[in-house]
Backbone atoms as SQL, in Angstrom:
CREATE TABLE atoms (id INTEGER PRIMARY KEY, chain TEXT, resi INTEGER, resn TEXT, atom TEXT, x REAL, y REAL, z REAL);
INSERT INTO atoms VALUES
  (1, 'A', 1, 'MET', 'N', 100.381, 82.141, 160.907),
  (2, 'A', 1, 'MET', 'CA', 100.876, 82.475, 159.584),
  (3, 'A', 1, 'MET', 'C', 100.745, 83.983, 159.394),
  (4, 'A', 2, 'ASN', 'N', 101.835, 84.634, 159.028),
  (5, 'A', 2, 'ASN', 'CA', 101.783, 86.083, 158.866),
  (6, 'A', 2, 'ASN', 'C', 101.186, 86.451, 157.503),
  (7, 'A', 3, 'THR', 'N', 100.932, 87.740, 157.320),
  (8, 'A', 3, 'THR', 'CA', 100.261, 88.219, 156.113),
  (9, 'A', 3, 'THR', 'C', 101.066, 87.909, 154.851),
  (10, 'A', 4, 'ALA', 'N', 102.370, 88.112, 154.886),
  (11, 'A', 4, 'ALA', 'CA', 103.194, 87.843, 153.703),
  (12, 'A', 4, 'ALA', 'C', 103.101, 86.377, 153.298),
  (13, 'A', 5, 'ASP', 'N', 103.105, 85.475, 154.275),
  (14, 'A', 5, 'ASP', 'CA', 102.969, 84.044, 153.983),
  (15, 'A', 5, 'ASP', 'C', 101.600, 83.742, 153.379),
  (16, 'A', 6, 'GLN', 'N', 100.557, 84.390, 153.883),
  (17, 'A', 6, 'GLN', 'CA', 99.213, 84.184, 153.352),
  (18, 'A', 6, 'GLN', 'C', 99.099, 84.696, 151.915),
  (19, 'A', 7, 'VAL', 'N', 99.737, 85.834, 151.632),
  (20, 'A', 7, 'VAL', 'CA', 99.730, 86.374, 150.276),
  (21, 'A', 7, 'VAL', 'C', 100.392, 85.380, 149.329),
  (22, 'A', 8, 'ARG', 'N', 101.547, 84.837, 149.725),
  (23, 'A', 8, 'ARG', 'CA', 102.255, 83.858, 148.883),
  (24, 'A', 8, 'ARG', 'C', 101.405, 82.604, 148.678),
  (25, 'A', 9, 'LEU', 'N', 100.763, 82.146, 149.732),
  (26, 'A', 9, 'LEU', 'CA', 99.918, 80.950, 149.640),
  (27, 'A', 9, 'LEU', 'C', 98.743, 81.191, 148.693),
  (28, 'A', 10, 'LEU', 'N', 98.147, 82.356, 148.765),
  (29, 'A', 10, 'LEU', 'CA', 97.052, 82.696, 147.849),
  (30, 'A', 10, 'LEU', 'C', 97.549, 82.764, 146.407),
  (31, 'A', 11, 'GLU', 'N', 98.718, 83.367, 146.185),
  (32, 'A', 11, 'GLU', 'CA', 99.274, 83.442, 144.831),
  (33, 'A', 11, 'GLU', 'C', 99.535, 82.045, 144.269),
  (34, 'A', 12, 'GLU', 'N', 100.087, 81.167, 145.091),
  (35, 'A', 12, 'GLU', 'CA', 100.351, 79.792, 144.652),
  (36, 'A', 12, 'GLU', 'C', 99.048, 79.071, 144.320),
  (37, 'A', 13, 'THR', 'N', 98.029, 79.282, 145.120),
  (38, 'A', 13, 'THR', 'CA', 96.736, 78.643, 144.885),
  (39, 'A', 13, 'THR', 'C', 96.117, 79.159, 143.595),
  (40, 'A', 14, 'LEU', 'N', 96.196, 80.459, 143.354),
  (41, 'A', 14, 'LEU', 'CA', 95.681, 81.026, 142.111),
  (42, 'A', 14, 'LEU', 'C', 96.385, 80.407, 140.911),
  (43, 'A', 15, 'GLU', 'N', 97.681, 80.251, 140.989),
  (44, 'A', 15, 'GLU', 'CA', 98.424, 79.669, 139.875),
  (45, 'A', 15, 'GLU', 'C', 98.033, 78.217, 139.648),
  (46, 'A', 16, 'ARG', 'N', 97.779, 77.465, 140.726),
  (47, 'A', 16, 'ARG', 'CA', 97.305, 76.080, 140.576),
  (48, 'A', 16, 'ARG', 'C', 95.931, 76.039, 139.918),
  (49, 'A', 17, 'CYS', 'N', 95.169, 77.103, 140.072),
  (50, 'A', 17, 'CYS', 'CA', 93.839, 77.205, 139.445),
  (51, 'A', 17, 'CYS', 'C', 93.929, 77.714, 138.012),
  (52, 'A', 18, 'GLY', 'N', 95.131, 77.993, 137.532),
  (53, 'A', 18, 'GLY', 'CA', 95.299, 78.457, 136.168),
  (54, 'A', 18, 'GLY', 'C', 95.203, 79.958, 135.988),
  (55, 'A', 19, 'ILE', 'N', 95.324, 80.709, 137.080),
  (56, 'A', 19, 'ILE', 'CA', 95.272, 82.170, 137.006),
  (57, 'A', 19, 'ILE', 'C', 96.673, 82.733, 137.219),
  (58, 'A', 20, 'GLU', 'N', 97.148, 83.448, 136.219),
  (59, 'A', 20, 'GLU', 'CA', 98.444, 84.116, 136.324),
  (60, 'A', 20, 'GLU', 'C', 98.257, 85.402, 137.119),
  (61, 'A', 21, 'VAL', 'N', 99.126, 85.624, 138.091),
  (62, 'A', 21, 'VAL', 'CA', 99.058, 86.837, 138.911),
  (63, 'A', 21, 'VAL', 'C', 100.147, 87.795, 138.441),
  (64, 'A', 22, 'ARG', 'N', 99.738, 89.014, 138.116),
  (65, 'A', 22, 'ARG', 'CA', 100.682, 90.069, 137.721),
  (66, 'A', 22, 'ARG', 'C', 100.512, 91.254, 138.656),
  (67, 'A', 23, 'VAL', 'N', 101.561, 91.534, 139.403),
  (68, 'A', 23, 'VAL', 'CA', 101.564, 92.685, 140.300),
  (69, 'A', 23, 'VAL', 'C', 102.296, 93.797, 139.567),
  (70, 'A', 24, 'GLU', 'N', 101.553, 94.841, 139.202),
  (71, 'A', 24, 'GLU', 'CA', 102.101, 95.909, 138.374),
  (72, 'A', 24, 'GLU', 'C', 101.575, 97.264, 138.839),
  (73, 'A', 25, 'ASP', 'N', 102.160, 98.316, 138.285),
  (74, 'A', 25, 'ASP', 'CA', 101.628, 99.653, 138.519),
  (75, 'A', 25, 'ASP', 'C', 100.366, 99.785, 137.677),
  (76, 'A', 26, 'CYS', 'N', 99.255, 100.119, 138.325),
  (77, 'A', 26, 'CYS', 'CA', 97.969, 100.247, 137.636),
  (78, 'A', 26, 'CYS', 'C', 97.306, 101.551, 138.066),
  (79, 'A', 27, 'ASP', 'N', 96.366, 102.007, 137.257),
  (80, 'A', 27, 'ASP', 'CA', 95.572, 103.179, 137.624),
  (81, 'A', 27, 'ASP', 'C', 94.407, 102.798, 138.537),
  (82, 'A', 28, 'SER', 'N', 94.128, 101.497, 138.653),
  (83, 'A', 28, 'SER', 'CA', 93.053, 101.013, 139.521),
  (84, 'A', 28, 'SER', 'C', 93.646, 99.974, 140.466),
  (85, 'A', 29, 'ASP', 'N', 92.798, 99.350, 141.276),
  (86, 'A', 29, 'ASP', 'CA', 93.273, 98.294, 142.162),
  (87, 'A', 29, 'ASP', 'C', 93.674, 97.053, 141.379),
  (88, 'A', 30, 'GLY', 'N', 93.122, 96.894, 140.179),
  (89, 'A', 30, 'GLY', 'CA', 93.406, 95.726, 139.357),
  (90, 'A', 30, 'GLY', 'C', 92.126, 94.958, 139.091),
  (91, 'A', 31, 'GLY', 'N', 92.264, 93.750, 138.560),
  (92, 'A', 31, 'GLY', 'CA', 91.091, 92.943, 138.296),
  (93, 'A', 31, 'GLY', 'C', 91.444, 91.685, 137.523),
  (94, 'A', 32, 'LEU', 'N', 90.480, 90.782, 137.454),
  (95, 'A', 32, 'LEU', 'CA', 90.623, 89.510, 136.769),
  (96, 'A', 32, 'LEU', 'C', 90.118, 89.665, 135.340),
  (97, 'A', 33, 'THR', 'N', 90.907, 89.193, 134.395),
  (98, 'A', 33, 'THR', 'CA', 90.526, 89.285, 132.985),
  (99, 'A', 33, 'THR', 'C', 91.049, 88.072, 132.233),
  (100, 'A', 34, 'ARG', 'N', 90.637, 87.952, 130.988),
  (101, 'A', 34, 'ARG', 'CA', 91.152, 86.903, 130.101),
  (102, 'A', 34, 'ARG', 'C', 91.853, 87.572, 128.927),
  (103, 'A', 35, 'VAL', 'N', 93.042, 87.066, 128.615),
  (104, 'A', 35, 'VAL', 'CA', 93.816, 87.554, 127.490),
  (105, 'A', 35, 'VAL', 'C', 94.206, 86.326, 126.664),
  (106, 'A', 36, 'LYS', 'N', 93.677, 86.269, 125.435),
  (107, 'A', 36, 'LYS', 'CA', 93.935, 85.133, 124.545),
  (108, 'A', 36, 'LYS', 'C', 93.634, 83.808, 125.251),
  (109, 'A', 37, 'GLY', 'N', 92.533, 83.781, 125.990),
  (110, 'A', 37, 'GLY', 'CA', 92.098, 82.561, 126.653),
  (111, 'A', 37, 'GLY', 'C', 92.743, 82.272, 127.993),
  (112, 'A', 38, 'ARG', 'N', 93.730, 83.061, 128.393),
  (113, 'A', 38, 'ARG', 'CA', 94.397, 82.854, 129.682),
  (114, 'A', 38, 'ARG', 'C', 93.822, 83.802, 130.722),
  (115, 'A', 39, 'ALA', 'N', 93.577, 83.270, 131.911),
  (116, 'A', 39, 'ALA', 'CA', 93.091, 84.094, 133.021),
  (117, 'A', 39, 'ALA', 'C', 94.281, 84.800, 133.666),
  (118, 'A', 40, 'ILE', 'N', 94.144, 86.123, 133.796),
  (119, 'A', 40, 'ILE', 'CA', 95.207, 86.924, 134.413),
  (120, 'A', 40, 'ILE', 'C', 94.578, 87.838, 135.454),
  (121, 'A', 41, 'LEU', 'N', 95.160, 87.842, 136.636),
  (122, 'A', 41, 'LEU', 'CA', 94.721, 88.746, 137.689),
  (123, 'A', 41, 'LEU', 'C', 95.773, 89.842, 137.822),
  (124, 'A', 42, 'PHE', 'N', 95.386, 91.061, 137.447),
  (125, 'A', 42, 'PHE', 'CA', 96.259, 92.213, 137.619),
  (126, 'A', 42, 'PHE', 'C', 96.000, 92.792, 139.005),
  (127, 'A', 43, 'VAL', 'N', 97.085, 93.108, 139.720),
  (128, 'A', 43, 'VAL', 'CA', 96.979, 93.676, 141.058),
  (129, 'A', 43, 'VAL', 'C', 97.947, 94.852, 141.152),
  (130, 'A', 44, 'ASN', 'N', 97.431, 95.974, 141.627),
  (131, 'A', 44, 'ASN', 'CA', 98.243, 97.172, 141.779),
  (132, 'A', 44, 'ASN', 'C', 99.300, 96.937, 142.855),
  (133, 'A', 45, 'ARG', 'N', 100.548, 97.172, 142.505),
  (134, 'A', 45, 'ARG', 'CA', 101.639, 96.909, 143.449),
  (135, 'A', 45, 'ARG', 'C', 101.593, 97.828, 144.672),
  (136, 'A', 46, 'ARG', 'N', 100.854, 98.925, 144.601),
  (137, 'A', 46, 'ARG', 'CA', 100.782, 99.855, 145.737),
  (138, 'A', 46, 'ARG', 'C', 99.738, 99.447, 146.778),
  (139, 'A', 47, 'LEU', 'N', 98.998, 98.376, 146.505),
  (140, 'A', 47, 'LEU', 'CA', 97.991, 97.928, 147.473),
  (141, 'A', 47, 'LEU', 'C', 98.663, 97.357, 148.716),
  (142, 'A', 48, 'THR', 'N', 98.004, 97.526, 149.836),
  (143, 'A', 48, 'THR', 'CA', 98.487, 96.902, 151.070),
  (144, 'A', 48, 'THR', 'C', 98.344, 95.387, 150.931),
  (145, 'A', 49, 'PRO', 'N', 99.095, 94.619, 151.701),
  (146, 'A', 49, 'PRO', 'CA', 98.936, 93.165, 151.645),
  (147, 'A', 49, 'PRO', 'C', 97.494, 92.722, 151.910),
  (148, 'A', 50, 'ALA', 'N', 96.803, 93.375, 152.821),
  (149, 'A', 50, 'ALA', 'CA', 95.406, 93.000, 153.107),
  (150, 'A', 50, 'ALA', 'C', 94.510, 93.229, 151.895),
  (151, 'A', 51, 'ARG', 'N', 94.715, 94.314, 151.172),
  (152, 'A', 51, 'ARG', 'CA', 93.914, 94.582, 149.967),
  (153, 'A', 51, 'ARG', 'C', 94.263, 93.598, 148.859),
  (154, 'A', 52, 'ARG', 'N', 95.545, 93.239, 148.746),
  (155, 'A', 52, 'ARG', 'CA', 95.932, 92.211, 147.774),
  (156, 'A', 52, 'ARG', 'C', 95.223, 90.900, 148.077),
  (157, 'A', 53, 'MET', 'N', 95.233, 90.547, 149.346),
  (158, 'A', 53, 'MET', 'CA', 94.572, 89.307, 149.747),
  (159, 'A', 53, 'MET', 'C', 93.100, 89.332, 149.361),
  (160, 'A', 54, 'ARG', 'N', 92.456, 90.456, 149.527),
  (161, 'A', 54, 'ARG', 'CA', 91.043, 90.583, 149.169),
  (162, 'A', 54, 'ARG', 'C', 90.841, 90.291, 147.681),
  (163, 'A', 55, 'HIS', 'N', 91.696, 90.861, 146.836),
  (164, 'A', 55, 'HIS', 'CA', 91.595, 90.622, 145.394),
  (165, 'A', 55, 'HIS', 'C', 91.846, 89.158, 145.069),
  (166, 'A', 56, 'TYR', 'N', 92.821, 88.551, 145.731),
  (167, 'A', 56, 'TYR', 'CA', 93.124, 87.150, 145.485),
  (168, 'A', 56, 'TYR', 'C', 91.941, 86.260, 145.870),
  (169, 'A', 57, 'VAL', 'N', 91.361, 86.520, 147.025),
  (170, 'A', 57, 'VAL', 'CA', 90.225, 85.717, 147.480),
  (171, 'A', 57, 'VAL', 'C', 89.032, 85.899, 146.548),
  (172, 'A', 58, 'GLU', 'N', 88.770, 87.124, 146.129),
  (173, 'A', 58, 'GLU', 'CA', 87.652, 87.366, 145.203),
  (174, 'A', 58, 'GLU', 'C', 87.857, 86.607, 143.893),
  (175, 'A', 59, 'ALA', 'N', 89.085, 86.558, 143.396),
  (176, 'A', 59, 'ALA', 'CA', 89.370, 85.811, 142.163),
  (177, 'A', 59, 'ALA', 'C', 89.176, 84.313, 142.389),
  (178, 'A', 60, 'LEU', 'N', 89.630, 83.806, 143.535),
  (179, 'A', 60, 'LEU', 'CA', 89.456, 82.382, 143.825),
  (180, 'A', 60, 'LEU', 'C', 87.989, 81.995, 143.931),
  (181, 'A', 61, 'ARG', 'N', 87.179, 82.896, 144.441),
  (182, 'A', 61, 'ARG', 'CA', 85.742, 82.610, 144.560),
  (183, 'A', 61, 'ARG', 'C', 85.074, 82.443, 143.197),
  (184, 'A', 62, 'LYS', 'N', 85.712, 82.931, 142.139),
  (185, 'A', 62, 'LYS', 'CA', 85.162, 82.812, 140.788),
  (186, 'A', 62, 'LYS', 'C', 85.648, 81.549, 140.076),
  (187, 'A', 63, 'CYS', 'N', 86.519, 80.798, 140.721),
  (188, 'A', 63, 'CYS', 'CA', 87.125, 79.610, 140.106),
  (189, 'A', 63, 'CYS', 'C', 86.357, 78.343, 140.470),
  (190, 'A', 64, 'ASP', 'N', 86.508, 77.351, 139.598),
  (191, 'A', 64, 'ASP', 'CA', 86.052, 76.010, 139.915),
  (192, 'A', 64, 'ASP', 'C', 87.164, 75.367, 140.737),
  (193, 'A', 65, 'LEU', 'N', 86.930, 75.208, 142.013),
  (194, 'A', 65, 'LEU', 'CA', 87.961, 74.719, 142.922),
  (195, 'A', 65, 'LEU', 'C', 87.828, 73.221, 143.202),
  (196, 'A', 66, 'GLY', 'N', 86.940, 72.556, 142.468),
  (197, 'A', 66, 'GLY', 'CA', 86.670, 71.146, 142.706),
  (198, 'A', 66, 'GLY', 'C', 87.886, 70.245, 142.655),
  (199, 'A', 67, 'GLY', 'N', 88.783, 70.463, 141.716),
  (200, 'A', 67, 'GLY', 'CA', 89.937, 69.590, 141.563),
  (201, 'A', 67, 'GLY', 'C', 91.227, 70.166, 142.105),
  (202, 'A', 68, 'VAL', 'N', 91.137, 71.204, 142.909),
  (203, 'A', 68, 'VAL', 'CA', 92.335, 71.895, 143.397),
  (204, 'A', 68, 'VAL', 'C', 92.452, 71.699, 144.897),
  (205, 'A', 69, 'TYR', 'N', 93.650, 71.288, 145.356),
  (206, 'A', 69, 'TYR', 'CA', 93.880, 71.189, 146.796),
  (207, 'A', 69, 'TYR', 'C', 93.932, 72.594, 147.384),
  (208, 'A', 70, 'LEU', 'N', 93.129, 72.805, 148.411),
  (209, 'A', 70, 'LEU', 'CA', 93.119, 74.089, 149.114),
  (210, 'A', 70, 'LEU', 'C', 93.620, 73.879, 150.537),
  (211, 'A', 71, 'PRO', 'N', 94.755, 74.481, 150.868),
  (212, 'A', 71, 'PRO', 'CA', 95.238, 74.381, 152.243),
  (213, 'A', 71, 'PRO', 'C', 94.180, 74.930, 153.206),
  (214, 'A', 72, 'PRO', 'N', 94.181, 74.454, 154.441),
  (215, 'A', 72, 'PRO', 'CA', 93.167, 74.898, 155.404),
  (216, 'A', 72, 'PRO', 'C', 93.044, 76.416, 155.525),
  (217, 'A', 73, 'ARG', 'N', 94.154, 77.142, 155.517),
  (218, 'A', 73, 'ARG', 'CA', 94.080, 78.603, 155.660),
  (219, 'A', 73, 'ARG', 'C', 93.378, 79.235, 154.465),
  (220, 'A', 74, 'ILE', 'N', 93.563, 78.688, 153.277),
  (221, 'A', 74, 'ILE', 'CA', 92.877, 79.217, 152.099),
  (222, 'A', 74, 'ILE', 'C', 91.382, 78.968, 152.225),
  (223, 'A', 75, 'ARG', 'N', 91.004, 77.780, 152.686),
  (224, 'A', 75, 'ARG', 'CA', 89.574, 77.494, 152.883),
  (225, 'A', 75, 'ARG', 'C', 88.971, 78.463, 153.890),
  (226, 'A', 76, 'GLU', 'N', 89.725, 78.781, 154.939),
  (227, 'A', 76, 'GLU', 'CA', 89.248, 79.757, 155.930),
  (228, 'A', 76, 'GLU', 'C', 89.067, 81.127, 155.291),
  (229, 'A', 77, 'LEU', 'N', 90.056, 81.565, 154.514),
  (230, 'A', 77, 'LEU', 'CA', 89.980, 82.876, 153.880),
  (231, 'A', 77, 'LEU', 'C', 88.798, 82.959, 152.917),
  (232, 'A', 78, 'LEU', 'N', 88.548, 81.884, 152.194),
  (233, 'A', 78, 'LEU', 'CA', 87.405, 81.878, 151.264),
  (234, 'A', 78, 'LEU', 'C', 86.076, 81.995, 151.997),
  (235, 'A', 79, 'GLY', 'N', 86.037, 81.562, 153.241),
  (236, 'A', 79, 'GLY', 'CA', 84.810, 81.638, 154.010),
  (237, 'A', 79, 'GLY', 'C', 84.606, 82.954, 154.723),
  (238, 'A', 80, 'GLU', 'N', 85.645, 83.780, 154.810),
  (239, 'A', 80, 'GLU', 'CA', 85.539, 85.050, 155.523),
  (240, 'A', 80, 'GLU', 'C', 84.802, 86.067, 154.656),
  (241, 'A', 81, 'GLU', 'N', 83.783, 86.670, 155.204),
  (242, 'A', 81, 'GLU', 'CA', 83.002, 87.663, 154.474),
  (243, 'A', 81, 'GLU', 'C', 83.460, 89.079, 154.760),
  (244, 'A', 82, 'GLU', 'N', 83.960, 89.326, 155.929),
  (245, 'A', 82, 'GLU', 'CA', 84.380, 90.674, 156.313),
  (246, 'A', 82, 'GLU', 'C', 85.881, 90.791, 156.198),
  (247, 'A', 83, 'TRP', 'N', 86.339, 91.867, 155.598),
  (248, 'A', 83, 'TRP', 'CA', 87.759, 92.109, 155.426),
  (249, 'A', 83, 'TRP', 'C', 88.114, 93.466, 156.007),
  (250, 'A', 84, 'CYS', 'N', 89.283, 93.511, 156.617),
  (251, 'A', 84, 'CYS', 'CA', 89.799, 94.790, 157.127),
  (252, 'A', 84, 'CYS', 'C', 90.917, 95.249, 156.202),
  (253, 'A', 85, 'ASP', 'N', 90.999, 96.540, 155.975),
  (254, 'A', 85, 'ASP', 'CA', 92.089, 97.073, 155.137),
  (255, 'A', 85, 'ASP', 'C', 93.244, 97.504, 156.000);
């Protein structure tokens, strides 16, 4: 599975967890926040795919994943501690 496919899979998983992903121009890398009770993950559009993946995985680690189907590759990514940029 290539990086672009992994990014899409992570975005889909975040949405199944109730987190809206917004890729926008930001002054920072982005972050997870709540707006009117909704979880939103802002991600700087200038980030490399690997850095985006890091933000997505960090957000997923903060979720209750008990009732969410996680494809095997997502489970692997959640277990990886070291990331390369």
